[in-house]
One Martini backbone bead per residue (centre of mass of N, CA, C, O) as a GRO file, in nm:
protein
   60
    1UNK     BB    1  -9.773 -11.028   4.725
    2UNK     BB    2  -9.890 -11.128   4.449
    3UNK     BB    3  -9.618 -11.025   4.279
    4UNK     BB    4  -9.447 -11.244   4.358
    5UNK     BB    5  -9.239 -11.472   4.314
    6UNK     BB    6  -9.234 -11.827   4.309
    7UNK     BB    7  -8.934 -11.843   4.471
    8UNK     BB    8  -9.082 -11.723   4.720
    9UNK     BB    9  -9.078 -11.727   5.068
   10UNK     BB   10  -9.294 -11.735   5.368
   11UNK     BB   11  -9.245 -11.665   5.715
   12UNK     BB   12  -9.483 -11.734   5.985
   13UNK     BB   13  -9.690 -11.665   6.243
   14UNK     BB   14  -9.977 -11.842   6.359
   15UNK     BB   15 -10.272 -11.896   6.450
   16UNK     BB   16 -10.454 -12.168   6.535
   17UNK     BB   17 -10.736 -12.031   6.416
   18UNK     BB   18 -10.650 -12.014   6.143
   19UNK     BB   19 -10.735 -11.957   5.791
   20UNK     BB   20 -10.650 -12.078   5.477
   21UNK     BB   21 -10.608 -11.941   5.142
   22UNK     BB   22 -10.621 -11.901   4.836
   23UNK     BB   23 -10.608 -11.731   4.580
   24UNK     BB   24 -10.787 -11.545   4.398
   25UNK     BB   25 -10.965 -11.534   4.140
   26UNK     BB   26 -11.012 -11.414   3.857
   27UNK     BB   27 -11.166 -11.185   3.701
   28UNK     BB   28 -11.480 -11.113   3.578
   29UNK     BB   29 -11.755 -10.992   3.372
   30UNK     BB   30 -11.934 -10.992   3.601
   31UNK     BB   31 -12.170 -10.900   3.811
   32UNK     BB   32 -12.025 -10.788   4.099
   33UNK     BB   33 -11.854 -10.908   4.350
   34UNK     BB   34 -11.553 -11.010   4.397
   35UNK     BB   35 -11.350 -11.232   4.500
   36UNK     BB   36 -11.123 -11.255   4.799
   37UNK     BB   37 -11.120 -11.574   4.795
   38UNK     BB   38 -11.024 -11.882   4.787
   39UNK     BB   39 -10.981 -12.179   4.853
   40UNK     BB   40 -10.969 -12.381   5.115
   41UNK     BB   41 -10.698 -12.520   5.309
   42UNK     BB   42 -10.681 -12.451   5.625
   43UNK     BB   43 -10.519 -12.520   5.895
   44UNK     BB   44 -10.208 -12.534   6.017
   45UNK     BB   45 -10.237 -12.820   6.140
   46UNK     BB   46 -10.345 -12.965   5.886
   47UNK     BB   47 -10.106 -12.890   5.700
   48UNK     BB   48  -9.881 -13.023   5.872
   49UNK     BB   49  -9.988 -13.317   5.858
   50UNK     BB   50  -9.980 -13.319   5.524
   51UNK     BB   51  -9.691 -13.278   5.519
   52UNK     BB   52  -9.360 -13.294   5.397
   53UNK     BB   53  -9.085 -13.391   5.584
   54UNK     BB   54  -8.746 -13.270   5.661
   55UNK     BB   55  -8.426 -13.281   5.751
   56UNK     BB   56  -8.206 -13.012   5.872
   57UNK     BB   57  -7.896 -12.843   5.851
   58UNK     BB   58  -7.810 -12.542   6.029
   59UNK     BB   59  -7.566 -12.291   5.956
   60UNK     BB   60  -7.421 -11.967   6.102
   0.00000   0.00000   0.00000
């Protein structure tokens, strides 16, 4: 999924206890195991509280 275009969104259900992280930083030339996670974003509840929401009408 890292190779997906920037204009693609992904919707999924998450557990309340999940913790989301940014993508890992690019690899460096240093010795040792590379990082597998980026900086912590927070729980889904915390992210939802900080998000800007707007109402939309969806017809199908």
